[in-house]
C-alpha positions as CSV (number, residue, x, y, z in Angstrom):
1,M,-103.1,-16.2,85.0
2,G,-103.5,-19.9,86.0
3,I,-100.7,-20.8,83.6
4,F,-98.4,-18.1,84.9
5,F,-99.1,-19.1,88.5
6,T,-98.4,-22.8,87.8
7,F,-95.1,-21.9,86.0
8,T,-94.1,-19.6,88.8
9,V,-94.3,-22.2,91.5
10,W,-92.8,-25.0,89.5
11,F,-89.9,-23.0,87.9
12,S,-89.1,-21.0,91.1
13,T,-88.8,-23.9,93.4
14,D,-87.0,-26.3,91.1
15,G,-88.8,-29.1,92.8
16,G,-87.0,-28.2,96.1
17,G,-83.8,-29.7,94.6
18,R,-80.2,-28.8,95.3
19,L,-79.2,-25.3,96.2
20,P,-77.8,-23.2,93.4
21,R,-74.3,-21.7,93.5
22,L,-74.3,-18.6,95.7
23,D,-73.3,-15.8,93.4
24,R,-72.1,-12.4,94.3
25,S,-75.0,-10.1,95.0
26,P,-75.6,-7.3,92.6
27,Y,-76.6,-5.0,95.5
28,F,-74.4,-6.0,98.5
29,L,-70.6,-6.2,98.8
30,A,-68.1,-3.7,97.5
31,G,-66.3,-3.4,94.3
32,R,-64.6,-6.2,92.3
33,N,-61.4,-6.0,94.3
34,G,-63.2,-6.1,97.7
35,R,-62.5,-2.5,98.5
36,K,-64.9,-0.5,100.5
37,Q,-66.8,2.0,98.5
38,T,-66.8,5.7,99.4
39,V,-68.6,8.8,98.5
40,E,-65.5,10.0,96.8
41,R,-66.0,7.5,94.1
42,R,-69.5,8.9,93.3
43,P,-68.6,9.9,89.6
44,A,-68.1,6.2,88.8
45,M,-71.7,5.5,90.0
46,R,-72.9,8.2,87.7
47,E,-71.6,6.2,84.8
48,S,-73.4,3.0,85.9
49,K,-75.8,1.4,83.6
50,I,-77.5,-0.7,86.2
51,K,-81.3,-0.6,86.3
52,V,-83.2,-1.5,89.4
53,L,-86.9,-2.3,89.6
54,L,-88.2,-2.0,93.2
55,V,-91.4,-4.1,93.7
56,G,-93.5,-3.3,96.7
57,D,-95.9,-1.0,98.3
58,Y,-95.7,2.7,97.5
59,P,-97.4,5.6,99.3
60,P,-100.2,6.2,99.9
61,P,-100.9,4.7,102.3
62,T,-97.8,5.4,104.3
63,G,-96.8,2.1,105.8
64,G,-93.3,1.0,106.7
65,I,-92.6,-0.9,103.4
66,A,-94.1,1.9,101.3
67,I,-91.9,4.5,102.9
68,H,-88.8,2.4,102.6
69,V,-89.5,1.7,98.9
70,Q,-90.1,5.4,98.3
71,Q,-86.8,6.4,100.1
72,L,-84.8,3.7,98.5
73,Q,-85.9,4.8,95.0
74,R,-84.9,8.4,95.9
75,F,-81.6,7.3,97.2
76,L,-80.7,5.2,94.2
77,L,-81.8,8.0,91.7
78,N,-79.7,10.5,93.7
79,A,-76.7,8.0,93.3
80,G,-77.2,8.0,89.6
81,V,-78.9,4.6,89.3
82,R,-81.9,4.1,87.0
83,C,-84.7,3.0,89.3
84,K,-88.4,2.5,88.9
85,V,-91.1,1.2,91.2
86,L,-93.7,-1.4,90.5
87,D,-96.4,-0.5,93.0
88,I,-98.3,-3.6,94.2
89,G,-100.0,-1.9,97.1
90,E,-103.4,-0.2,97.6
91,G,-102.6,3.4,96.5
92,G,-102.1,3.4,92.8
93,V,-101.5,7.2,92.9
94,P,-99.5,8.4,89.9
95,A,-95.9,9.4,90.8
96,P,-92.7,9.9,88.7
97,G,-91.0,6.6,88.1
98,V,-93.9,4.5,89.7
99,L,-96.0,2.1,87.8
100,A,-99.2,0.7,89.4
101,A,-99.9,-3.0,89.2
102,R,-103.3,-3.3,90.8
103,T,-104.1,-6.7,89.1
104,R,-102.2,-9.9,88.7
105,V,-102.2,-9.7,85.0
106,R,-100.8,-6.2,85.0
107,Y,-98.2,-7.2,87.6
108,A,-97.1,-10.2,85.7
109,F,-96.8,-8.2,82.4
110,R,-94.8,-5.5,84.0
111,L,-92.5,-7.9,85.9
112,L,-91.7,-9.9,82.8
113,Q,-91.3,-6.7,80.7
114,F,-88.7,-5.2,82.9
115,A,-86.8,-8.4,83.6
116,A,-86.6,-9.1,79.9
117,R,-84.9,-5.7,79.4
118,G,-82.2,-6.4,82.0
119,W,-83.6,-4.7,85.1
120,Q,-82.6,-6.0,88.5
121,V,-85.7,-6.9,90.6
122,H,-85.6,-6.1,94.3
123,L,-88.8,-7.2,96.0
124,H,-90.2,-5.9,99.3
125,V,-92.9,-7.9,101.1
126,P,-94.2,-8.6,104.5
127,G,-93.6,-12.4,104.2
128,D,-96.3,-13.3,106.8
129,N,-99.1,-14.5,104.5
130,P,-99.5,-16.7,101.4
131,T,-99.9,-13.8,99.0
132,S,-96.5,-12.5,99.9
133,W,-95.0,-15.9,99.0
134,W,-96.8,-16.0,95.7
135,I,-95.2,-12.7,94.9
136,V,-91.8,-14.0,96.0
137,A,-92.3,-17.1,93.8
138,S,-93.1,-14.9,90.8
139,A,-90.0,-12.7,91.3
140,V,-87.8,-15.7,91.8
141,A,-89.2,-17.4,88.7
142,T,-88.7,-14.3,86.6
143,G,-85.1,-14.0,87.8
144,R,-84.3,-17.6,86.9
145,L,-86.0,-17.2,83.4
146,F,-83.8,-14.2,82.5
147,G,-80.7,-15.1,84.3
148,R,-80.7,-12.3,86.9
149,P,-81.6,-13.6,90.4
150,A,-84.0,-11.4,92.4
151,L,-83.3,-9.8,95.8
152,V,-86.0,-10.2,98.4
153,T,-86.5,-8.2,101.5
154,F,-88.8,-9.4,104.3
155,H,-90.2,-6.8,106.6
156,S,-92.9,-8.3,108.9
157,G,-92.1,-9.4,112.4
158,L,-94.7,-12.2,111.9
159,V,-92.4,-14.0,109.5
160,P,-91.0,-16.3,112.2
161,R,-94.6,-17.3,113.3
162,F,-95.6,-17.9,109.7
163,L,-92.7,-20.1,108.8
164,G,-92.8,-21.8,112.2
165,Q,-96.4,-23.1,111.8
166,S,-95.4,-26.0,109.5
167,P,-92.3,-27.8,108.1
168,G,-93.9,-27.5,104.7
169,R,-93.7,-23.7,104.7
170,R,-90.1,-23.8,105.7
171,R,-89.3,-26.3,102.9
172,F,-91.1,-24.2,100.4
173,A,-89.3,-21.1,101.6
174,R,-86.0,-22.8,101.2
175,A,-86.8,-24.0,97.7
176,L,-87.8,-20.5,96.6
177,L,-85.2,-18.3,98.3
178,A,-82.3,-20.6,97.4
179,H,-82.5,-19.1,93.9
180,C,-82.3,-15.4,95.1
181,S,-79.0,-13.4,94.8
182,R,-79.6,-12.2,98.4
183,V,-82.4,-12.5,101.0
184,I,-82.6,-9.5,103.3
185,A,-84.2,-9.6,106.7
186,V,-84.9,-6.2,108.4
187,S,-84.4,-7.7,111.8
188,E,-82.3,-10.5,113.4
189,E,-85.4,-12.4,114.4
190,I,-86.5,-12.7,110.8
191,G,-82.9,-13.7,109.9
192,I,-83.0,-16.5,112.5
193,A,-86.3,-17.7,111.1
194,L,-84.8,-17.9,107.6
195,R,-81.8,-19.7,108.8
196,E,-84.0,-22.2,110.7
197,A,-85.7,-22.9,107.2
198,D,-82.2,-24.2,106.3
199,L,-81.2,-21.4,104.0
200,P,-77.4,-21.0,103.9
201,A,-76.2,-18.2,106.2
202,P,-74.2,-16.5,103.5
203,L,-77.4,-16.0,101.5
204,I,-79.1,-14.0,104.3
205,A,-78.2,-10.4,105.2
206,V,-79.7,-8.5,108.1
207,H,-80.3,-4.8,107.5
208,P,-82.8,-2.4,109.1
209,A,-85.0,-0.7,106.6
210,F,-83.8,2.7,107.5
211,L,-82.0,5.3,105.4
212,G,-80.9,8.1,107.6
213,S,-80.0,10.3,104.7
214,Q,-83.6,10.3,103.5
215,L,-85.1,11.5,106.7
216,Q,-87.0,14.8,105.7
217,P,-89.4,16.1,108.5
218,G,-91.9,18.7,107.5
219,L,-94.5,20.7,109.2
220,P,-96.9,18.9,111.5
221,P,-100.5,18.5,110.6
222,K,-103.2,21.2,110.8
223,N,-104.5,21.9,114.4
224,F,-101.4,20.1,115.9
225,A,-100.2,23.3,117.5
226,T,-103.5,23.5,119.5
227,V,-103.1,19.9,120.7
228,R,-99.4,20.6,121.5
229,A,-100.2,23.6,123.6
230,S,-103.0,21.8,125.6
231,C,-101.0,18.6,126.4
232,R,-98.0,18.5,128.7
233,P,-96.6,16.0,128.1
234,L,-97.7,14.8,124.6
235,L,-97.0,11.3,123.4
236,A,-97.2,10.0,119.8
237,M,-98.1,6.6,118.4
238,A,-98.6,5.0,114.9
239,D,-101.9,3.3,114.9
240,H,-103.4,0.6,112.8
241,P,-106.6,-1.5,112.9
242,S,-104.5,-4.6,113.5
243,S,-104.4,-5.6,117.2
244,I,-100.6,-6.2,117.0
245,Y,-100.1,-2.4,117.2
246,G,-101.2,-2.4,120.9
247,R,-103.6,0.4,120.8
248,R,-105.6,-0.8,123.9
249,D,-102.3,-1.3,125.9
250,A,-101.3,2.3,125.0
251,F,-104.7,3.6,126.1
252,R,-104.6,1.7,129.4
253,A,-101.1,3.0,130.1
254,L,-102.4,6.6,129.3
255,R,-105.1,6.2,131.9
256,L,-102.6,5.1,134.5
257,L,-100.2,7.9,133.7
258,A,-103.0,10.5,134.0
259,R,-103.2,10.0,137.8
260,D,-99.8,11.8,138.2
261,L,-99.8,13.7,134.9
262,P,-103.2,15.3,134.4
263,G,-102.2,17.2,131.3
264,I,-101.0,14.1,129.4
265,G,-102.2,13.5,125.9
266,L,-101.6,11.1,123.0
267,A,-101.4,12.0,119.3
268,T,-102.2,9.1,117.0
269,F,-101.9,8.7,113.3
270,G,-102.2,5.8,110.9
271,P,-103.4,4.6,107.4
272,G,-106.8,5.4,106.0
273,H,-109.4,7.8,107.5
274,R,-109.8,8.4,111.2
275,S,-110.7,5.0,112.7
276,E,-113.9,4.5,114.6
277,G,-112.0,1.9,116.6
278,V,-109.8,4.6,118.0
279,E,-112.8,6.5,119.5
280,S,-114.6,3.4,120.8
281,D,-111.4,2.0,122.4
282,A,-110.5,5.5,124.0
283,L,-114.1,5.7,125.4
284,A,-113.8,2.2,126.8
285,E,-110.5,3.0,128.6
286,G,-111.7,6.4,129.8
287,V,-109.2,8.5,127.8
288,R,-111.3,9.9,125.0
289,A,-110.4,13.4,125.8
290,R,-106.7,12.7,125.9
291,V,-106.5,11.0,122.5
292,H,-106.1,13.1,119.4
293,D,-106.4,11.1,116.2
294,F,-104.8,12.8,113.1
295,G,-105.6,9.9,110.7
296,E,-103.4,9.3,107.7
297,L,-100.6,11.8,107.2
298,D,-98.0,12.2,104.5
299,H,-94.7,11.1,105.8
300,S,-93.1,14.5,106.2
301,S,-96.0,15.6,108.3
302,T,-95.6,12.4,110.4
303,L,-92.1,13.1,111.1
304,G,-92.9,16.8,111.9
305,L,-95.4,15.5,114.5
306,I,-93.1,13.0,116.0
307,S,-90.3,15.5,116.3
308,R,-92.5,17.9,118.4
309,C,-93.8,15.2,120.9
310,D,-92.2,14.4,124.2
311,A,-92.1,10.6,123.5
312,F,-92.9,8.1,120.8
313,L,-94.7,4.7,121.7
314,R,-94.3,1.5,119.9
315,P,-96.5,-1.0,122.0
316,T,-96.6,-3.7,119.3
317,S,-96.9,-7.5,120.1
318,A,-94.8,-8.3,117.0
319,D,-92.4,-6.2,114.9
320,G,-89.9,-6.5,112.1
321,D,-87.6,-3.6,112.5
322,S,-89.7,-0.5,113.1
323,L,-88.9,2.3,110.9
324,S,-90.8,4.8,113.1
325,V,-88.7,3.8,116.1
326,R,-85.4,4.7,114.3
327,E,-87.0,7.8,112.9
328,A,-88.1,9.0,116.3
329,L,-84.7,8.4,117.8
330,S,-83.0,10.2,114.9
331,L,-85.3,13.2,115.3
332,G,-84.3,13.4,119.0
333,T,-87.6,12.1,120.4
334,R,-87.7,9.7,123.4
335,C,-88.9,6.3,122.4
336,V,-90.6,3.5,124.4
337,A,-91.1,0.2,122.7
338,S,-92.1,-3.3,123.4
339,D,-89.4,-6.0,123.8
340,V,-90.6,-8.2,121.0
341,S,-87.6,-7.5,118.8
342,V,-84.1,-6.1,119.1
343,R,-84.4,-2.2,119.3
344,P,-81.8,0.4,118.5
345,P,-79.7,1.9,121.3
346,G,-81.5,4.6,123.2
347,T,-84.9,2.8,123.0
348,V,-86.7,2.3,126.5
349,L,-88.1,-1.2,126.5
350,F,-91.2,-2.5,128.3
351,R,-92.7,-6.0,128.6
352,A,-95.0,-6.6,125.6
353,A,-98.7,-6.6,126.5
354,D,-98.1,-5.2,130.0
355,C,-99.7,-1.8,130.3
356,Q,-98.5,-1.3,133.9
357,D,-94.9,-1.8,132.8
358,L,-95.6,0.5,129.8
359,A,-96.8,3.2,132.0
360,E,-93.8,3.0,134.3
361,K,-91.3,3.0,131.4
362,I,-93.0,6.1,129.9
363,A,-92.8,7.9,133.1
364,H,-89.2,6.9,133.4
365,A,-88.4,8.0,129.9
366,L,-90.1,11.4,130.4
367,K,-87.8,12.1,133.3
368,Q,-84.7,11.5,131.1
369,P,-83.1,14.2,128.8
370,S,-84.3,14.0,125.2
371,P,-82.0,12.1,122.9
372,L,-79.7,14.5,121.0
373,V,-79.8,14.2,117.3
374,G,-76.5,12.9,116.0
375,T,-75.2,11.5,119.3
376,V,-76.3,7.9,118.6
377,A,-73.5,5.7,117.5
378,W,-74.4,4.8,113.9
379,S,-73.3,1.6,112.2
380,S,-72.9,1.4,108.5
381,R,-74.1,-1.1,106.1
382,R,-73.0,-0.9,102.5
383,L,-75.5,-1.4,99.8
384,G,-73.5,-1.9,96.6
385,L,-74.5,-2.1,93.0
386,A,-72.0,-4.4,91.3
387,G,-72.2,-4.5,87.5
388,A,-71.2,-1.9,84.9
389,G,-69.5,0.4,87.4
390,P,-68.2,0.3,91.0
391,V,-70.2,1.3,93.9
392,S,-69.6,4.7,95.2
393,E,-72.2,5.3,98.0
394,T,-72.4,4.1,101.7
395,L,-75.9,3.5,102.8
396,Q,-76.5,4.6,106.4
397,L,-79.0,2.2,107.9
398,G,-79.1,3.6,111.4
399,P,-78.3,2.3,114.9
400,H,-78.3,-1.5,115.2
């Protein structure tokens, strides 16, 4: 592995030398004649011989990257594209078309194996830690070795902070990403950070990691009906042990709201088992009886829960482009989110880390009509697959 790592860093950066020619991306853009691709041209996609290897987390657990990779695989398979997933996350649960890579040796073997057979690598990483960038380096080096540049998507809202901490990190990012066919940022803030690393603007594309066609809500979790009947109104929030998710701010706002809304409650869910931190924080803020923690849920149950709540909260102190915010709005649920990043139309914004403002904005949102599904003006982003056949599908990436 030491040899592979050394080769990866050296070969992927090219010593930080000149930028390579910016080739047409195998994913983005339309057909060879520049024409927009339409659903009517779907049969041509069925004839495509393109093979896509998605590299990233895969459920469980059901984090934002994992859900997006799962949905993107389903979308591509439905469009007639051969697609497999190399799961580099924590789950490793068997699933059709998903290969686990729990060790660096297995990861390196699988990556080289698929690249050698002509598969297009599309990597999905947070981008806010050194491990992410080692994985990026390996994907870039493999793409250069086999003459098929990788696509890389960055998901974490902490990418700007990570790259901004030193000029060396920005130079390293530029040297790596210059050899990609496309670098995808899920938010404009991430895109700006990449441009500030001196990457050429045409190399960077900003697309929210949201596929509206793959939204498939199911039934809410067991015992939810009892909670729903006892809480008026009932809020929902995605929880996580990380402090950037704003759990304490949400609990403080809940306490403030309870003065005028004695029946208010909050349904939380998140990766792993029910967190002891949820109970201790709720006790500390005096809202233990109002917080109902459902732990980790499968994605369809999560959507079922959100769709039956009166409002969804996103009190994060940093964000990429929150998948759950777009899902909540698409399901017709009011959404109150921090102002740390650009949010979709229809989101009620509050000042990040200000629990008083959060409480006021929640109260305001609850007085407004619930968003109607389908009334938000959608913008389209086309995710093409140039190669053996023309692209025939339009990818709906939600309000932007």
